[in-house]
N, C-alpha and C positions, 0 to 999 in steps of 0.2 A: 483175748481173741482179736486177730487182725481185723481192721475195718476195710472192706473192699467197696469200690464204686459199683453202682448198679450194672447188671450184665450188659445192657445196651450201650452204656458209656464205655465200658471196657472194650467191647467188640469194635466200636467206632475208632478207638485209639489204636487197637491192634491192627485194624484193616488199613490204617494210613500207611502208605508205602509198601503194602503187601501185594504180591502178584496173584497168589491163589491160596485158599485155605481148604484142606481136605480133612474133615468135612466141617463146615461152619456150624451145622446143627449139633454135631458132637462137641465142638468147642463150647457152644452155648450150654450144653448139658454139664460139661466139666466145670464151667464157671459157676453155674447155679449150685452145683454140689460144693464147690470151693467156698462160696458165700455161706451156705447152710452149715458146713462143718468148721469153717474158720481155718481151713487148711489150704495154703497156697499151692498153686500148680507147680510142677517141676518142669522147667523149660530149658531145653538142651540145645546147644549148637557145638559142633565139633570143628576144630581147626587143625589141619596138618601143618606143622611148621616147616614147610619145604623151602622157604625163602625168608631172609631176615627182616625184610621191611614190608610194612603195610602201606597201601594207598587208600584214598577215600572210597574207592570202589569196595574194598573189604569192609568198610565201616557201615555200609548199608545194613548188613546183617547184624552187626554189633549194636547199632542204634535200635533195631527192632528188639533185640534182647533187652536193651535199656528200657524200652517202653513197657515190657513185661515187669521189669524190676520196679519201674515207677508205679505200677499198679499193685505192687505188694507181693508178687510171685517170686519163687525161688529160681534164680538163673544159674545154670550150670555151664561154665566155660570149660569145655572138654578139649584137652590137648592130645592130639592123636600121635603120641610118640611111638606107639606100636604100628598103627596104620600108616604113619608117615614113612616107615621103612618099606612098606609095600608100594606106596605111591598111588594116589587116586588116578584111575584111568579116564576120568570124566573129560570128554573133549579131546582125548589124545588119539592120534592116528598111529602111534607106535608105543611100545612098552617104554616107560620112563625108567631111568636108572635109579635104584633105591639109594636113599641117603644112609650114612652111617649113624649109629646112636649118638656119637659126639656131635655131628652136624645138627641132628634133630634137637638135642638139648640146648645147643648154642642158639639156634633160631628160636626155640621156645622161650628162652629168657627175654629176648628182644620183643617177642610177641606180647608177653605179659606186660612189659613196660609200656607198650603202645595201647594195648586193649584197655587198661585201667585208666586211660585218659577219657574213656566214655563210660565204662561200667564202674559202679562202686565196688572197690576191691573188698570192703568189709562185708558187703551183702552178696558177694558172688561166691559160689561153690566152684572151686577150681579142681579139676580132676585130670588124671592121665590114664589113657585106656590100657597102658601096660599093667595097671593095678590088677585087672582081671585076666588079661590075655597071657601074662607071664605065668599065671597059675594053671592055665589050661593044659591038659594032657592030650596026647594024640587021639585018644578015644573021644575026648570032648569035641575035637575038631571034626571027627568023622560024624558024630551025632549032629553037629551044626550043619555040615554040608549036606546031610541027608534030608534036610528040610526043604531044599530047593533043587530044581532040575536045571540041566544045561540049557534046555530050550527057554526056560524063564530068564536065564542070564543073557541069552542071545537076543531077547526082545529089546534089550537096552540098545539105544541107537548107535553109540560108538562101537560097541561090540559087533552089532549086526553089520555095520558098514565094513569093518575090518574083516569080518568073516566072508562077506560077499566079495571083497577085493583080494581075498586069499592072503591077507596080511596076518602075521603072527599075533596070537593072543596068548600070553603066558598064563600058566595055571594060577599063579599067585594073584593075578589081576582079577580073576573070577572070585577070589576070596574077599576082595575089598568090600563090595556091597554087603556081603554077609557079616563081615567084621563090624562095619558101621551100623548095621541093623542090630547086632548083638549088643553094641554100646547102649542102645535104648533099653534093652532088657536089663543090663547090669545096673543102669541108673534109674530104672522104673520111670522113664520119662512120660510126662503127660502131653508134651508138645515138643516137636523138633523143628528147628529152623534151618533153612539152607537156600542157596540161590536156585533160580529156576532150572539151572543145568544139573542140579542135584536131585531132582524129583524122583528119579528111579531109585536111588539109594534110600531116600527118605521113606518111600512106600514100602521098600523091603523091610524097613524097621517096623512098620505097622504089622506086616505079616509075621515077622519074627516074634513080636510080642504076643500075638495070638497063639503062635506055635508053642510058646512057653507059658501059656495060661494067664497072660496079662491082658489088661484092656488096651486096645490099640491107641497109640499116640496120635495127636493131631499133627498134620503136616502143614507147615506154613512156608511158602517160598517167597523170596524177595527178588525184585528185578535186578538185572545186570545193568549197572549204570553206564551211560556213555561218558567218554572222556572229554577233554577240552575242545576237541574238534566237533563234538555233538553228533558224531556218526558212529565211530567204532567204540567198542567197549573200552573202559578205562584200563590202561595197561602201561606199565613202565617201558616195556619193549617197543610200544608204539609211540612213545614220547608224548602221550596225551594225559598223563596221570598227575595227580597232586599227592605227594607223599605225606604221610602222617608226621614225619619228622622234619619236613622242610622248614626253613626259617620263616618267621611270620610275614615279612615283606614279600617274599617269593610266593607264599601261599595266598596272601591277599591279592597280589597282582594276577595270579593265575585265575582265581575266582572272577575277578573283574574282567577277564578276557573272554569269558563264555558269552554265548548269545543270550538275548533277553528271553527267548523261548526256553532254552535249556535251564535258565535261572530258576524257573518255577519247578522244574523236575528236581533240581538240586535242593530247593526248599523242602520238597516233599520227602526226599529220600535221605538227606544229609542233615536235617535239623529236627528239633522237637516241636516246631510250630504246628499247631493244629490246622486241619484242612479248612475250617471255616475262616480262620485268620488269614490263611494264604489267599483264599478267594477274595477276602476283603482288601488285601494288599493289591491284588490284580486290578481291582476296580478303582482304588483310591490313591495308590502310591505311584510316584514317578519311577520308571524303570531303573534309572541310575541310582536313585536313593534306595530302592529295594535291593539292588545288587550290592551296594555298599553295606547294607544291613546284613545281607547274606554272608559277605566276606568277613565282616566283623564277628559274626556268630561262629563261623568255621574256625577262624584263627583263635578265638577265645576258647573254643572247645579243646584245642590241642596245645595251646600255649597258656594264655591268660588274657583277662580283659584289658589289662594294661598293655600287653604286647599287641593286642588287636587295635587299640586306640593309636599306638605308636605306628603300626604298619599303615593304618589309614592316613595318618598325618604325613608319613614319608611318601606314600603313594601319591597323595594329592600334590605334594611339592614336586615330585618327579614327573607326573603326567598331566597335571592340570595347571600348575603354575610355572612349569619350566625350570624349577629349582632342583638342585641336587640334594637328596636326603642326607641327613646327618650321618647315618650309619648304613654303609653298604658292605655286604659280606666280601671279605678279601680271601682269595684262595692262593696259597703259596705253592708254587710248582717248580720243580727242577726241569730245565730245558730238555735234558736227555729223556725224561720219562714220557714226554709227549712227541718224541721223534724229531726234535729240532736240532739245529747245529749252528755253529758260529762261522761267519765268513768275514774276511777283511775287505773293506771298501775304502774309497777316497776319504770318506768322513769318519773312518775308524771301524771298529768291530760292529757287525750287525748280526742280530739273532734272527735266524729264519725259523719260523714256527709252523708246525703242522696244525692247521686251524681246526680240523674235525676232532682230533684228539684233545685239543685244548678245550673245546666246548664240552666234551664228555667229562673231562677231568673237573671242570667247573660246575658240573651238574646242570648245564644248559641244554644238553641233548642226552637222550637215553642210550645212544650207540653211535658209532662212527657213521653208520648208514643213515641214521636219523639226522646227524649233524650235516652230512653231505646234502641231504634233502633241504635242510634249512638254509644252507649256503646258496644252493641253486635258486631257492625262492627269494633270495635277497633280504631275508629277515634277520641277518646277523650284521651288527654294526660295531665298529671299534671307534670310540670317540664319536665323530659325526660322519664317518665314512662307512659306506656299505661294503661288506666283505663277501665276495662270492668265490674266490679262488681257494684251493685246498691248502696253499702255503702263502705266508706273507712274511715280510722282513720288517724289523724294527731296529733302528740304530740308537745306540746309547749305552752307557755303562750299566752293569747289573746293579740292583734288580730293575727290570722294566715293569712299569705298571700299565696294564691294559684294561681300560673300562669296556667291558663287553656287554652288549645289549642284544637279547633275542626276544623279539616281541616286546612284552612289558616286563621282562626279567632283566635285572641289572646286577652284575658282579664285577669285581676288579680282580684280574689275574695278576699276581705278582710273580714274575718269572725270573729265576736265578740260574746261573751256570757256573 
């Protein structure tokens, strides 16, 4: 029989980094029953693989799953290969185009490779919701939709707003919350996790389970974490994200660039450090040392302890001692793919390079719009000169090596033609 921590200790760990628990009294009852029977809770979170890469914002939820796993409960990593073809309408002002089954499965494979950097693969139950939805007949869908009304669906904020603004709401979008809710029935979930923006869907799961004669799941929401700017939510499109697959030095440098205030929020949401330890660090640690510790922890989670130590060493050489780190990522680029061209000058052939596309290609900007903003801000440097123009020229035989620095990120673009 598994050995579980006392209920109060489990709840304290579960509440760390949580936004809301519906209902905490029910969670306590489920935990007490779990201890009495020796049966772990079934804790579910669903992920629609609609994009290939994850950033640290996605891992807030994954880390909370890990906390349940640490406590001895069964974690279910649900891949929404069926619901992904519908497309989650959460936060959308328009119907999103559905992905093909091939795109869904390609993204799902990359998701799993990234997710198991946090979760223990051996202890995780991985499921695909096509397992049950592919078996459902038309009559089953009719019975499913009969359990909820159109007015209930329109209570959802994004649906309500689109309805008021006379924007289209496709019928298949109304099925999404029902399908997510039925996942909980199929998996007999005791707890479901999701971001705060998922609360409506999660609560539908509670009602759906009652409609099918099951005990309602506990709903636990996690906060939406802010990006490197400390203001807007972490998003690759906003250029303020830390990607799970980014190189160690880049990841380390990005963590070091956040504000001291944001650092403590990252400790709470992106590490396993207990709240009482975080409070002690706030009182006793120097902010710079605490931030280095945070950066080491995050890099170690997604790479290794050795990679974290090396990133710290290289970052110190680069930014504290003015030295050049031993290993800087090189990105090999053909001039034509970034909109550049060759011109003859008195000194010979010169490559004219489109700076915004170069930054995107090197992973130093999320988009050409983001790159243009960074250029205007004067945060882009080549060698020791600030680059603010959309084009620049470099004379010399190919390949040309361009040390690019954006904030605290450094890469070398090797441009050929």
